[in-house]
DRENROSE-442284 format. One record per residue: x, y, z of N, C-alpha, C in turn; residue number from 1. Coordinates in Angstrom, 2 decimals. Example, Ala and Ser with C-alpha at 12.3 -4.5 7.8 and 13.67 -1.06 7.14 Angstrom:
2
<npx->13.19 | npy->-5.69 | npz->7.80 | capx->12.30 | capy->-4.50 | capz->7.80 | cpx->13.20 | cpy->-3.30 | cpz->7.80 | k->1>
<npx->12.85 | npy->-2.25 | npz->7.08 | capx->13.67 | capy->-1.06 | capz->7.14 | cpx->12.90 | cpy->0.03 | cpz->7.87 | k->2>
END
This chain:
106
<npx->-140.15 | npy->-132.58 | npz->-29.55 | capx->-140.78 | capy->-133.63 | capz->-28.79 | cpx->-140.32 | cpy->-134.98 | cpz->-29.35 | k->1>
<npx->-140.05 | npy->-135.95 | npz->-28.49 | capx->-139.65 | capy->-137.28 | capz->-28.97 | cpx->-140.75 | cpy->-137.94 | cpz->-29.79 | k->2>
<npx->-140.32 | npy->-138.80 | npz->-30.72 | capx->-141.25 | capy->-139.56 | capz->-31.56 | cpx->-141.24 | cpy->-141.02 | cpz->-31.12 | k->3>
<npx->-142.39 | npy->-141.64 | npz->-31.26 | capx->-142.56 | capy->-143.04 | capz->-30.88 | cpx->-143.35 | cpy->-143.76 | cpz->-31.96 | k->4>
<npx->-143.03 | npy->-145.03 | npz->-32.14 | capx->-143.81 | capy->-145.92 | capz->-32.98 | cpx->-144.55 | cpy->-146.85 | cpz->-32.05 | k->5>
<npx->-145.86 | npy->-146.84 | npz->-32.14 | capx->-146.69 | capy->-147.75 | capz->-31.35 | cpx->-147.28 | cpy->-148.75 | cpz->-32.33 | k->6>
<npx->-147.02 | npy->-150.01 | npz->-32.09 | capx->-147.60 | capy->-151.07 | capz->-32.91 | cpx->-148.32 | cpy->-152.01 | cpz->-31.97 | k->7>
<npx->-149.16 | npy->-152.84 | npz->-32.53 | capx->-149.85 | capy->-153.78 | capz->-31.66 | cpx->-150.96 | cpy->-154.53 | cpz->-32.35 | k->8>
<npx->-151.68 | npy->-155.27 | npz->-31.52 | capx->-152.76 | capy->-156.12 | capz->-32.01 | cpx->-154.01 | cpy->-155.93 | cpz->-31.16 | k->9>
<npx->-155.15 | npy->-156.12 | npz->-31.80 | capx->-156.42 | capy->-156.13 | capz->-31.09 | cpx->-156.67 | cpy->-157.55 | cpz->-30.60 | k->10>
<npx->-157.30 | npy->-157.66 | npz->-29.43 | capx->-157.54 | capy->-158.96 | capz->-28.80 | cpx->-159.03 | cpy->-159.10 | cpz->-28.51 | k->11>
<npx->-159.61 | npy->-160.25 | npz->-28.79 | capx->-160.99 | capy->-160.56 | capz->-28.42 | cpx->-161.99 | cpy->-159.49 | cpz->-28.79 | k->12>
<npx->-162.58 | npy->-158.88 | npz->-27.76 | capx->-163.60 | capy->-157.85 | capz->-27.98 | cpx->-163.05 | cpy->-156.62 | cpz->-28.69 | k->13>
<npx->-161.74 | npy->-156.42 | npz->-28.66 | capx->-161.14 | capy->-155.32 | capz->-29.39 | cpx->-161.33 | cpy->-155.47 | cpz->-30.88 | k->14>
<npx->-161.25 | npy->-156.70 | npz->-31.36 | capx->-161.49 | capy->-156.98 | capz->-32.77 | cpx->-162.95 | cpy->-156.72 | cpz->-33.11 | k->15>
<npx->-163.85 | npy->-157.17 | npz->-32.24 | capx->-165.28 | capy->-156.94 | capz->-32.45 | cpx->-165.59 | cpy->-155.44 | cpz->-32.47 | k->16>
<npx->-164.97 | npy->-154.70 | npz->-31.56 | capx->-165.19 | capy->-153.25 | capz->-31.50 | cpx->-164.68 | cpy->-152.54 | cpz->-32.74 | k->17>
<npx->-163.53 | npy->-152.99 | npz->-33.25 | capx->-162.99 | capy->-152.40 | capz->-34.47 | cpx->-163.91 | cpy->-152.66 | cpz->-35.65 | k->18>
<npx->-164.44 | npy->-153.86 | npz->-35.74 | capx->-165.37 | capy->-154.18 | capz->-36.82 | cpx->-166.66 | cpy->-153.36 | cpz->-36.70 | k->19>
<npx->-167.12 | npy->-153.16 | npz->-35.47 | capx->-168.36 | capy->-152.41 | capz->-35.25 | cpx->-168.18 | cpy->-150.92 | cpz->-35.55 | k->20>
<npx->-167.11 | npy->-150.32 | npz->-35.04 | capx->-166.93 | capy->-148.88 | capz->-35.13 | cpx->-166.13 | cpy->-148.42 | cpz->-36.35 | k->21>
<npx->-165.30 | npy->-149.30 | npz->-36.88 | capx->-164.48 | capy->-148.94 | capz->-38.03 | cpx->-163.19 | cpy->-148.24 | cpz->-37.64 | k->22>
<npx->-162.34 | npy->-148.02 | npz->-38.65 | capx->-161.03 | capy->-147.45 | capz->-38.42 | cpx->-161.04 | cpy->-145.98 | cpz->-38.04 | k->23>
<npx->-161.94 | npy->-145.19 | npz->-38.61 | capx->-161.96 | capy->-143.75 | capz->-38.33 | cpx->-162.27 | cpy->-143.45 | cpz->-36.87 | k->24>
<npx->-163.22 | npy->-144.17 | npz->-36.30 | capx->-163.56 | capy->-143.96 | capz->-34.89 | cpx->-162.44 | cpy->-144.43 | cpz->-33.98 | k->25>
<npx->-161.74 | npy->-145.50 | npz->-34.37 | capx->-160.61 | capy->-145.98 | capz->-33.58 | cpx->-159.50 | cpy->-144.95 | cpz->-33.61 | k->26>
<npx->-159.25 | npy->-144.35 | npz->-34.79 | capx->-158.24 | capy->-143.31 | capz->-34.90 | cpx->-158.59 | cpy->-142.11 | cpz->-34.03 | k->27>
<npx->-159.85 | npy->-141.71 | npz->-34.02 | capx->-160.29 | capy->-140.60 | capz->-33.17 | cpx->-160.03 | cpy->-140.90 | cpz->-31.69 | k->28>
<npx->-160.30 | npy->-142.14 | npz->-31.27 | capx->-160.08 | capy->-142.52 | capz->-29.88 | cpx->-158.59 | cpy->-142.48 | cpz->-29.52 | k->29>
<npx->-157.75 | npy->-142.95 | npz->-30.44 | capx->-156.30 | capy->-142.92 | capz->-30.23 | cpx->-155.82 | cpy->-141.47 | cpz->-30.14 | k->30>
<npx->-156.29 | npy->-140.62 | npz->-31.05 | capx->-155.90 | capy->-139.21 | capz->-31.03 | cpx->-156.30 | cpy->-138.55 | cpz->-29.72 | k->31>
<npx->-157.49 | npy->-138.86 | npz->-29.22 | capx->-157.96 | capy->-138.29 | capz->-27.95 | cpx->-157.04 | cpy->-138.72 | cpz->-26.80 | k->32>
<npx->-156.67 | npy->-140.00 | npz->-26.77 | capx->-155.78 | capy->-140.50 | capz->-25.72 | cpx->-154.43 | cpy->-139.79 | cpz->-25.78 | k->33>
<npx->-153.83 | npy->-139.74 | npz->-26.96 | capx->-152.51 | capy->-139.13 | capz->-27.10 | cpx->-152.55 | cpy->-137.63 | cpz->-26.78 | k->34>
<npx->-153.60 | npy->-136.94 | npz->-27.22 | capx->-153.74 | capy->-135.51 | capz->-26.91 | cpx->-153.88 | cpy->-135.29 | cpz->-25.41 | k->35>
<npx->-154.60 | npy->-136.18 | npz->-24.72 | capx->-154.77 | capy->-136.02 | capz->-23.27 | cpx->-153.45 | cpy->-136.20 | cpz->-22.53 | k->36>
<npx->-152.47 | npy->-136.84 | npz->-23.19 | capx->-151.15 | capy->-137.02 | capz->-22.60 | cpx->-150.18 | cpy->-135.92 | cpz->-23.05 | k->37>
<npx->-150.68 | npy->-134.94 | npz->-23.81 | capx->-149.86 | capy->-133.83 | capz->-24.26 | cpx->-149.14 | cpy->-134.07 | cpz->-25.57 | k->38>
<npx->-149.55 | npy->-135.10 | npz->-26.31 | capx->-148.90 | capy->-135.44 | capz->-27.57 | cpx->-149.80 | cpy->-135.26 | cpz->-28.77 | k->39>
<npx->-149.28 | npy->-135.64 | npz->-29.93 | capx->-150.05 | capy->-135.59 | capz->-31.17 | cpx->-149.78 | cpy->-136.86 | cpz->-31.98 | k->40>
<npx->-150.77 | npy->-137.25 | npz->-32.76 | capx->-150.64 | capy->-138.40 | capz->-33.65 | cpx->-150.19 | cpy->-137.89 | cpz->-35.01 | k->41>
<npx->-149.05 | npy->-138.36 | npz->-35.47 | capx->-148.56 | capy->-137.99 | capz->-36.80 | cpx->-149.28 | cpy->-138.81 | cpz->-37.86 | k->42>
<npx->-149.39 | npy->-140.12 | npz->-37.62 | capx->-150.11 | capy->-140.98 | capz->-38.56 | cpx->-150.52 | cpy->-142.27 | cpz->-37.87 | k->43>
<npx->-151.57 | npy->-142.88 | npz->-38.40 | capx->-152.05 | capy->-144.17 | capz->-37.89 | cpx->-152.41 | cpy->-145.02 | cpz->-39.09 | k->44>
<npx->-151.93 | npy->-146.25 | npz->-39.07 | capx->-152.17 | capy->-147.17 | capz->-40.18 | cpx->-152.60 | cpy->-148.53 | cpz->-39.64 | k->45>
<npx->-153.50 | npy->-149.17 | npz->-40.36 | capx->-153.91 | capy->-150.53 | capz->-40.05 | cpx->-153.18 | cpy->-151.46 | cpz->-41.01 | k->46>
<npx->-152.95 | npy->-152.70 | npz->-40.60 | capx->-152.12 | capy->-153.60 | capz->-41.39 | cpx->-152.62 | cpy->-155.03 | cpz->-41.32 | k->47>
<npx->-152.20 | npy->-155.81 | npz->-42.30 | capx->-152.39 | capy->-157.26 | capz->-42.29 | cpx->-151.16 | cpy->-157.86 | cpz->-41.62 | k->48>
<npx->-151.31 | npy->-159.01 | npz->-41.00 | capx->-150.14 | capy->-159.71 | capz->-40.47 | cpx->-150.13 | cpy->-159.76 | cpz->-38.96 | k->49>
<npx->-148.94 | npy->-159.90 | npz->-38.41 | capx->-148.77 | capy->-160.06 | capz->-36.97 | cpx->-149.27 | cpy->-158.86 | cpz->-36.19 | k->50>
<npx->-149.02 | npy->-157.67 | npz->-36.71 | capx->-149.47 | capy->-156.42 | capz->-36.06 | cpx->-150.70 | cpy->-155.89 | cpz->-36.78 | k->51>
<npx->-151.66 | npy->-155.39 | npz->-36.02 | capx->-152.90 | capy->-154.84 | capz->-36.60 | cpx->-152.82 | cpy->-153.35 | cpz->-36.88 | k->52>
<npx->-151.92 | npy->-152.65 | npz->-36.16 | capx->-151.83 | capy->-151.20 | capz->-36.35 | cpx->-150.42 | cpy->-150.70 | cpz->-36.10 | k->53>
<npx->-150.13 | npy->-149.54 | npz->-36.72 | capx->-148.88 | capy->-148.82 | capz->-36.53 | cpx->-149.23 | cpy->-147.35 | cpz->-36.38 | k->54>
<npx->-148.76 | npy->-146.73 | npz->-35.30 | capx->-149.08 | capy->-145.34 | capz->-35.00 | cpx->-147.76 | cpy->-144.61 | cpz->-34.73 | k->55>
<npx->-147.55 | npy->-143.47 | npz->-35.37 | capx->-146.40 | capy->-142.64 | capz->-35.07 | cpx->-146.90 | cpy->-141.41 | cpz->-34.33 | k->56>
<npx->-146.33 | npy->-141.18 | npz->-33.15 | capx->-146.76 | capy->-140.05 | capz->-32.32 | cpx->-145.58 | cpy->-139.20 | cpz->-31.90 | k->57>
<npx->-145.88 | npy->-137.96 | npz->-31.55 | capx->-144.97 | capy->-137.08 | capz->-30.83 | cpx->-145.54 | cpy->-137.00 | cpz->-29.42 | k->58>
<npx->-144.68 | npy->-137.17 | npz->-28.42 | capx->-145.15 | capy->-137.12 | capz->-27.03 | cpx->-144.08 | cpy->-136.47 | cpz->-26.16 | k->59>
<npx->-144.50 | npy->-135.91 | npz->-25.03 | capx->-143.55 | capy->-135.18 | capz->-24.18 | cpx->-142.40 | cpy->-136.04 | cpz->-23.64 | k->60>
<npx->-142.69 | npy->-137.29 | npz->-23.25 | capx->-141.65 | capy->-138.10 | capz->-22.63 | cpx->-142.08 | cpy->-139.56 | cpz->-22.51 | k->61>
<npx->-141.14 | npy->-140.40 | npz->-22.11 | capx->-141.39 | capy->-141.83 | capz->-21.96 | cpx->-142.47 | cpy->-142.14 | cpz->-20.93 | k->62>
<npx->-142.53 | npy->-141.35 | npz->-19.88 | capx->-143.50 | capy->-141.59 | capz->-18.81 | cpx->-144.93 | cpy->-141.46 | cpz->-19.35 | k->63>
<npx->-145.18 | npy->-140.40 | npz->-20.12 | capx->-146.52 | capy->-140.20 | capz->-20.67 | cpx->-146.88 | cpy->-141.33 | cpz->-21.65 | k->64>
<npx->-145.94 | npy->-141.73 | npz->-22.48 | capx->-146.20 | capy->-142.80 | capz->-23.45 | cpx->-146.44 | cpy->-144.12 | cpz->-22.73 | k->65>
<npx->-145.67 | npy->-144.39 | npz->-21.69 | capx->-145.87 | capy->-145.61 | capz->-20.90 | cpx->-147.25 | cpy->-145.60 | cpz->-20.23 | k->66>
<npx->-147.67 | npy->-144.44 | npz->-19.74 | capx->-149.00 | capy->-144.33 | capz->-19.13 | cpx->-150.08 | cpy->-144.66 | cpz->-20.14 | k->67>
<npx->-149.96 | npy->-144.11 | npz->-21.35 | capx->-150.94 | capy->-144.40 | capz->-22.40 | cpx->-150.99 | cpy->-145.86 | cpz->-22.74 | k->68>
<npx->-149.82 | npy->-146.50 | npz->-22.84 | capx->-149.77 | capy->-147.92 | capz->-23.16 | cpx->-150.40 | cpy->-148.76 | cpz->-22.04 | k->69>
<npx->-150.14 | npy->-148.39 | npz->-20.80 | capx->-150.74 | capy->-149.13 | capz->-19.68 | cpx->-152.25 | cpy->-148.97 | cpz->-19.65 | k->70>
<npx->-152.71 | npy->-147.75 | npz->-19.92 | capx->-154.15 | capy->-147.51 | capz->-19.94 | cpx->-154.80 | cpy->-148.36 | cpz->-21.03 | k->71>
<npx->-154.22 | npy->-148.35 | npz->-22.22 | capx->-154.77 | capy->-149.15 | capz->-23.32 | cpx->-154.70 | cpy->-150.64 | cpz->-23.01 | k->72>
<npx->-153.58 | npy->-151.10 | npz->-22.48 | capx->-153.42 | capy->-152.52 | capz->-22.15 | cpx->-154.38 | cpy->-152.98 | cpz->-21.07 | k->73>
<npx->-154.67 | npy->-152.09 | npz->-20.12 | capx->-155.54 | capy->-152.46 | capz->-18.99 | cpx->-156.95 | cpy->-152.81 | cpz->-19.42 | k->74>
<npx->-157.34 | npy->-152.40 | npz->-20.63 | capx->-158.68 | capy->-152.72 | capz->-21.12 | cpx->-158.80 | cpy->-154.19 | cpz->-21.51 | k->75>
<npx->-157.66 | npy->-154.84 | npz->-21.78 | capx->-157.68 | capy->-156.24 | capz->-22.17 | cpx->-158.09 | cpy->-156.48 | cpz->-23.61 | k->76>
<npx->-158.22 | npy->-155.42 | npz->-24.41 | capx->-158.66 | capy->-155.59 | capz->-25.80 | cpx->-157.62 | cpy->-155.15 | cpz->-26.82 | k->77>
<npx->-156.48 | npy->-154.69 | npz->-26.32 | capx->-155.40 | capy->-154.27 | capz->-27.22 | cpx->-154.06 | cpy->-154.57 | cpz->-26.56 | k->78>
<npx->-153.08 | npy->-154.93 | npz->-27.37 | capx->-151.75 | capy->-155.22 | capz->-26.87 | cpx->-150.75 | cpy->-154.33 | cpz->-27.60 | k->79>
<npx->-150.41 | npy->-153.15 | npz->-27.04 | capx->-149.49 | capy->-152.23 | capz->-27.72 | cpx->-148.03 | cpy->-152.52 | cpz->-27.40 | k->80>
<npx->-147.16 | npy->-152.16 | npz->-28.34 | capx->-145.72 | capy->-152.21 | capz->-28.17 | cpx->-145.17 | cpy->-150.85 | cpz->-28.55 | k->81>
<npx->-144.19 | npy->-150.35 | npz->-27.80 | capx->-143.66 | capy->-149.01 | capz->-28.02 | cpx->-142.20 | cpy->-149.09 | cpz->-28.47 | k->82>
<npx->-141.88 | npy->-148.33 | npz->-29.51 | capx->-140.51 | capy->-148.20 | capz->-29.98 | cpx->-140.16 | cpy->-146.71 | cpz->-29.97 | k->83>
<npx->-139.09 | npy->-146.36 | npz->-29.28 | capx->-138.61 | capy->-144.97 | capz->-29.29 | cpx->-137.87 | cpy->-144.75 | cpz->-30.60 | k->84>
<npx->-138.21 | npy->-143.68 | npz->-31.31 | capx->-137.59 | capy->-143.37 | capz->-32.59 | cpx->-136.55 | cpy->-142.28 | cpz->-32.42 | k->85>
<npx->-135.42 | npy->-142.42 | npz->-33.10 | capx->-134.35 | capy->-141.43 | capz->-33.06 | cpx->-134.25 | cpy->-140.73 | cpz->-34.41 | k->86>
<npx->-133.94 | npy->-139.44 | npz->-34.38 | capx->-133.70 | capy->-138.70 | capz->-35.62 | cpx->-132.26 | cpy->-138.98 | cpz->-36.07 | k->87>
<npx->-131.96 | npy->-138.60 | npz->-37.31 | capx->-130.59 | capy->-138.75 | capz->-37.82 | cpx->-129.63 | cpy->-137.92 | cpz->-36.97 | k->88>
<npx->-130.06 | npy->-136.74 | npz->-36.54 | capx->-129.22 | capy->-135.87 | capz->-35.73 | cpx->-128.94 | cpy->-136.49 | cpz->-34.36 | k->89>
<npx->-129.94 | npy->-137.13 | npz->-33.78 | capx->-129.73 | capy->-137.81 | capz->-32.50 | cpx->-128.74 | cpy->-138.96 | cpz->-32.65 | k->90>
<npx->-128.85 | npy->-139.69 | npz->-33.74 | capx->-127.91 | capy->-140.78 | capz->-33.98 | cpx->-126.50 | cpy->-140.25 | cpz->-34.19 | k->91>
<npx->-126.37 | npy->-139.07 | npz->-34.82 | capx->-125.06 | capy->-138.42 | capz->-34.94 | cpx->-124.47 | cpy->-138.18 | cpz->-33.55 | k->92>
<npx->-125.29 | npy->-137.70 | npz->-32.63 | capx->-124.82 | capy->-137.47 | capz->-31.26 | cpx->-124.38 | cpy->-138.77 | cpz->-30.60 | k->93>
<npx->-125.16 | npy->-139.82 | npz->-30.82 | capx->-124.83 | capy->-141.13 | capz->-30.25 | cpx->-123.49 | cpy->-141.62 | cpz->-30.77 | k->94>
<npx->-123.26 | npy->-141.44 | npz->-32.07 | capx->-122.01 | capy->-141.95 | capz->-32.66 | cpx->-120.79 | cpy->-141.19 | cpz->-32.18 | k->95>
<npx->-120.98 | npy->-140.03 | npz->-31.56 | capx->-119.86 | capy->-139.25 | capz->-31.04 | cpx->-119.55 | cpy->-139.54 | cpz->-29.57 | k->96>
<npx->-120.31 | npy->-140.44 | npz->-28.96 | capx->-120.09 | capy->-140.78 | capz->-27.55 | cpx->-119.11 | cpy->-141.95 | cpz->-27.48 | k->97>
<npx->-118.10 | npy->-141.79 | npz->-26.65 | capx->-117.10 | capy->-142.84 | capz->-26.46 | cpx->-117.12 | cpy->-143.28 | cpz->-25.00 | k->98>
<npx->-117.21 | npy->-144.57 | npz->-24.78 | capx->-117.22 | capy->-145.11 | capz->-23.42 | cpx->-116.32 | cpy->-146.34 | cpz->-23.36 | k->99>
<npx->-115.94 | npy->-146.71 | npz->-22.16 | capx->-115.22 | capy->-147.96 | capz->-21.97 | cpx->-116.23 | cpy->-149.06 | cpz->-21.72 | k->100>
<npx->-116.03 | npy->-150.19 | npz->-22.40 | capx->-116.98 | capy->-151.30 | capz->-22.27 | cpx->-116.24 | cpy->-152.61 | cpz->-22.45 | k->101>
<npx->-116.55 | npy->-153.60 | npz->-21.61 | capx->-116.01 | capy->-154.94 | capz->-21.72 | cpx->-117.15 | cpy->-155.88 | cpz->-22.07 | k->102>
<npx->-117.09 | npy->-156.50 | npz->-23.27 | capx->-118.13 | capy->-157.44 | capz->-23.65 | cpx->-118.17 | cpy->-158.65 | cpz->-22.73 | k->103>
<npx->-119.31 | npy->-159.31 | npz->-22.62 | capx->-119.40 | capy->-160.51 | capz->-21.79 | cpx->-118.37 | cpy->-161.55 | cpz->-22.20 | k->104>
<npx->-117.73 | npy->-162.17 | npz->-21.24 | capx->-116.78 | capy->-163.25 | capz->-21.52 | cpx->-115.40 | cpy->-162.78 | cpz->-21.90 | k->105>
<npx->-115.13 | npy->-161.50 | npz->-21.90 | capx->-113.79 | capy->-161.02 | capz->-22.26 | cpx->-113.11 | cpy->-160.35 | cpz->-21.11 | k->106>
END
């Protein structure tokens, strides 16, 4: 199953909800969402700085992950960003692909 890194920030009432419920309940809610999409949460971490959380998940495909992100975003209390993660073996496959390409301006 493909792996994804979901990072993001809590907004407005999302911050209040996190303070009220704590990190464990937020993690449970994230796990429930990801499981309902056919995936699993590998790890979830909270952070200081620009991003409030980092979540690594396994999910069936981009469509399911995009659906989860839209559902979470639609609440108006969280702003997620998705990064597709590649394994070393997948990158090996990428490095073996040869294509013709003309850079802009050349």
